[in-house]
DRENDO-1510 file (C-alpha; in Angstrom, 1 decimal, always signed):
<recs>
REC; n; res; u; v; w
REC; 1; UNK; +8.4; -18.3; +5.9 .
REC; 2; UNK; +6.8; -15.7; +8.2 .
REC; 3; UNK; +3.8; -13.6; +7.2 .
REC; 4; UNK; +5.8; -10.4; +6.5 .
REC; 5; UNK; +8.0; -12.4; +4.1 .
REC; 6; UNK; +5.0; -13.9; +2.4 .
REC; 7; UNK; +3.4; -10.5; +1.9 .
REC; 8; UNK; +6.6; -9.1; +0.5 .
REC; 9; UNK; +6.8; -12.0; -1.9 .
REC; 10; UNK; +3.2; -11.3; -3.1 .
REC; 11; UNK; +4.2; -7.7; -3.8 .
REC; 12; UNK; +7.2; -8.8; -5.7 .
REC; 13; UNK; +5.3; -11.3; -7.7 .
REC; 14; UNK; +2.3; -9.0; -8.4 .
REC; 15; UNK; +3.4; -8.3; -12.0 .
REC; 16; UNK; +3.3; -12.0; -12.6 .
REC; 17; UNK; -0.4; -11.9; -11.6 .
REC; 18; UNK; -1.1; -8.9; -13.8 .
REC; 19; UNK; -1.4; -6.6; -10.8 .
REC; 20; UNK; +0.7; -3.5; -10.5 .
REC; 21; UNK; +2.9; -3.8; -7.3 .
REC; 22; UNK; +1.6; -0.5; -5.9 .
REC; 23; UNK; -2.0; -1.9; -6.1 .
REC; 24; UNK; -1.0; -5.1; -4.5 .
REC; 25; UNK; +0.9; -3.3; -1.7 .
REC; 26; UNK; -1.7; -0.7; -0.9 .
REC; 27; UNK; -5.0; -2.3; -2.0 .
REC; 28; UNK; -4.7; -6.1; -1.6 .
REC; 29; UNK; -2.0; -6.8; +1.0 .
REC; 30; UNK; -3.6; -4.8; +3.9 .
REC; 31; UNK; -6.8; -7.0; +3.6 .
REC; 32; UNK; -4.8; -10.3; +3.2 .
REC; 33; UNK; -2.8; -9.3; +6.3 .
REC; 34; UNK; -5.9; -8.5; +8.3 .
REC; 35; UNK; -7.5; -11.9; +7.5 .
REC; 36; UNK; -4.2; -13.8; +8.0 .
REC; 37; UNK; -3.7; -12.3; +11.5 .
REC; 38; UNK; -6.9; -14.0; +12.6 .
REC; 39; UNK; -5.6; -17.5; +11.6 .
REC; 40; UNK; -3.4; -19.8; +13.7 .
REC; 41; UNK; -0.7; -20.8; +11.2 .
REC; 42; UNK; +1.6; -19.2; +8.7 .
REC; 43; UNK; +1.2; -22.2; +6.3 .
REC; 44; UNK; -1.5; -24.8; +5.8 .
REC; 45; UNK; -1.8; -28.0; +3.9 .
REC; 46; UNK; -4.4; -28.1; +1.1 .
REC; 47; UNK; -5.6; -31.4; -0.4 .
REC; 48; UNK; -5.2; -31.4; -4.2 .
REC; 49; UNK; -5.0; -33.7; -7.2 .
REC; 50; UNK; -1.8; -34.5; -8.9 .
REC; 51; UNK; -2.7; -31.9; -11.6 .
REC; 52; UNK; -3.0; -29.2; -8.9 .
REC; 53; UNK; -6.8; -29.0; -8.6 .
REC; 54; UNK; -7.9; -28.3; -5.1 .
REC; 55; UNK; -10.2; -30.9; -3.5 .
REC; 56; UNK; -13.6; -29.4; -2.8 .
REC; 57; UNK; -15.8; -30.7; +0.0 .
REC; 58; UNK; -19.6; -30.2; -0.4 .
REC; 59; UNK; -21.3; -29.5; +3.0 .
REC; 60; UNK; -25.0; -29.9; +3.4 .
REC; 61; UNK; -27.6; -29.7; +6.1 .
REC; 62; UNK; -29.9; -32.5; +7.1 .
REC; 63; UNK; -32.6; -29.9; +7.9 .
REC; 64; UNK; -32.1; -28.0; +4.6 .
REC; 65; UNK; -30.8; -30.5; +2.0 .
REC; 66; UNK; -31.3; -27.9; -0.8 .
REC; 67; UNK; -28.7; -25.7; +0.9 .
REC; 68; UNK; -25.1; -26.8; +0.3 .
REC; 69; UNK; -21.8; -25.0; +0.1 .
REC; 70; UNK; -18.5; -25.9; -1.5 .
REC; 71; UNK; -15.5; -25.5; +0.8 .
REC; 72; UNK; -11.8; -26.2; +0.8 .
REC; 73; UNK; -10.2; -27.3; +4.0 .
REC; 74; UNK; -6.8; -26.0; +5.0 .
REC; 75; UNK; -5.0; -28.2; +7.6 .
REC; 76; UNK; -2.2; -27.5; +10.0 .
REC; 77; UNK; -0.3; -30.6; +9.0 .
REC; 78; UNK; -0.1; -33.5; +6.5 .
REC; 79; UNK; -1.3; -35.8; +9.2 .
REC; 80; UNK; -4.3; -33.7; +9.9 .
REC; 81; UNK; -5.2; -33.7; +6.2 .
REC; 82; UNK; -4.8; -37.5; +6.1 .
REC; 83; UNK; -7.0; -38.0; +9.1 .
REC; 84; UNK; -9.9; -35.8; +7.9 .
REC; 85; UNK; -13.0; -38.0; +7.9 .
REC; 86; UNK; -13.7; -37.8; +4.2 .
REC; 87; UNK; -10.1; -37.7; +3.3 .
REC; 88; UNK; -8.9; -39.2; +0.1 .
REC; 89; UNK; -5.3; -38.5; +1.0 .
REC; 90; UNK; -4.5; -42.2; +0.8 .
REC; 91; UNK; -5.7; -42.1; -2.8 .
REC; 92; UNK; -2.6; -42.0; -5.1 .
REC; 93; UNK; -4.3; -39.1; -7.0 .
REC; 94; UNK; -4.6; -36.8; -3.9 .
REC; 95; UNK; -1.8; -35.1; -2.1 .
REC; 96; UNK; -1.5; -32.6; +0.7 .
REC; 97; UNK; +0.5; -29.5; -0.5 .
REC; 98; UNK; +2.0; -27.0; +1.9 .
REC; 99; UNK; +0.9; -23.4; +1.0 .
REC; 100; UNK; +1.6; -20.1; +2.7 .
REC; 101; UNK; -1.5; -18.6; +4.2 .
REC; 102; UNK; -1.1; -15.4; +2.2 .
REC; 103; UNK; -1.1; -17.4; -1.0 .
REC; 104; UNK; -4.3; -19.2; +0.0 .
REC; 105; UNK; -6.0; -15.9; +0.9 .
REC; 106; UNK; -4.8; -14.2; -2.4 .
REC; 107; UNK; -6.1; -17.2; -4.4 .
REC; 108; UNK; -9.5; -16.8; -2.7 .
REC; 109; UNK; -9.8; -13.4; -4.3 .
REC; 110; UNK; -10.1; -15.1; -7.7 .
REC; 111; UNK; -11.8; -18.4; -6.8 .
REC; 112; UNK; -15.0; -19.3; -8.6 .
REC; 113; UNK; -17.4; -21.9; -7.4 .
REC; 114; UNK; -15.9; -22.0; -3.9 .
REC; 115; UNK; -17.9; -20.6; -1.0 .
REC; 116; UNK; -15.2; -20.6; +1.7 .
REC; 117; UNK; -12.0; -22.0; +3.0 .
REC; 118; UNK; -12.1; -23.6; +6.4 .
REC; 119; UNK; -8.8; -23.2; +8.3 .
REC; 120; UNK; -8.3; -26.0; +10.8 .
REC; 121; UNK; -5.9; -24.7; +13.4 .
REC; 122; UNK; -5.9; -27.8; +15.7 .
REC; 123; UNK; -5.9; -31.3; +14.4 .
REC; 124; UNK; -9.4; -33.0; +14.5 .
REC; 125; UNK; -10.9; -29.8; +16.1 .
REC; 126; UNK; -13.3; -29.0; +13.2 .
REC; 127; UNK; -15.8; -27.2; +15.4 .
REC; 128; UNK; -13.2; -24.6; +16.4 .
REC; 129; UNK; -12.0; -24.0; +12.8 .
REC; 130; UNK; -12.1; -20.6; +11.3 .
REC; 131; UNK; -14.1; -20.2; +8.1 .
REC; 132; UNK; -13.2; -17.4; +5.7 .
REC; 133; UNK; -15.9; -16.7; +3.1 .
REC; 134; UNK; -14.6; -15.9; -0.4 .
REC; 135; UNK; -17.2; -13.3; -1.0 .
REC; 136; UNK; -16.4; -11.4; +2.2 .
REC; 137; UNK; -12.7; -11.4; +1.4 .
REC; 138; UNK; -13.4; -10.4; -2.2 .
REC; 139; UNK; -15.7; -7.6; -1.0 .
REC; 140; UNK; -13.2; -6.3; +1.5 .
REC; 141; UNK; -10.4; -6.2; -1.2 .
REC; 142; UNK; -12.7; -4.5; -3.7 .
REC; 143; UNK; -13.8; -1.9; -1.1 .
REC; 144; UNK; -10.2; -1.2; -0.2 .
REC; 145; UNK; -9.2; -0.9; -3.9 .
REC; 146; UNK; -12.2; +1.5; -4.4 .
REC; 147; UNK; -11.1; +3.6; -1.4 .
REC; 148; UNK; -7.5; +3.6; -2.8 .
REC; 149; UNK; -8.7; +4.8; -6.2 .
REC; 150; UNK; -11.0; +7.4; -4.7 .
REC; 151; UNK; -8.3; +8.9; -2.5 .
REC; 152; UNK; -5.9; +9.0; -5.4 .
REC; 153; UNK; -8.4; +10.9; -7.6 .
REC; 154; UNK; -9.8; +13.2; -5.0 .
REC; 155; UNK; -8.6; +16.8; -5.0 .
REC; 156; UNK; -5.8; +17.6; -2.6 .
REC; 157; UNK; -6.9; +19.3; +0.6 .
REC; 158; UNK; -5.5; +22.5; +1.8 .
REC; 159; UNK; -2.4; +22.0; +3.9 .
</recs>
């Protein structure tokens, strides 16, 4: 499914998420589209448990062990997910699920306890991956929603 179809699906499904379609279309979709345009694939594979919990990876620094972040990796293929160095994909409790990029980005808007999603566009090329920070995506959507609300409530200008 191409990105335009994915975005139309999000708009149609908006009431299922408790979001009015007009808010989704004008406040959320433009931001999701902008972020998705920077990524290399229309769909990615996320590692998750059989009960649909995403697999988190905790990244740390040797120089600053007190600093760590929780990330989710998004892979371009099942094989790439299985070959990931810390992969537990061969575990019977972990699977790689194909998810549209728009759905990943939309879910990031509500994620708690996750710092970012790392989108791997080329198998085994982790240094060239694109990292999208949840707080930056959330902030961009909130700002766009605020602008939308302010423009709707501001007095009309003279024509």
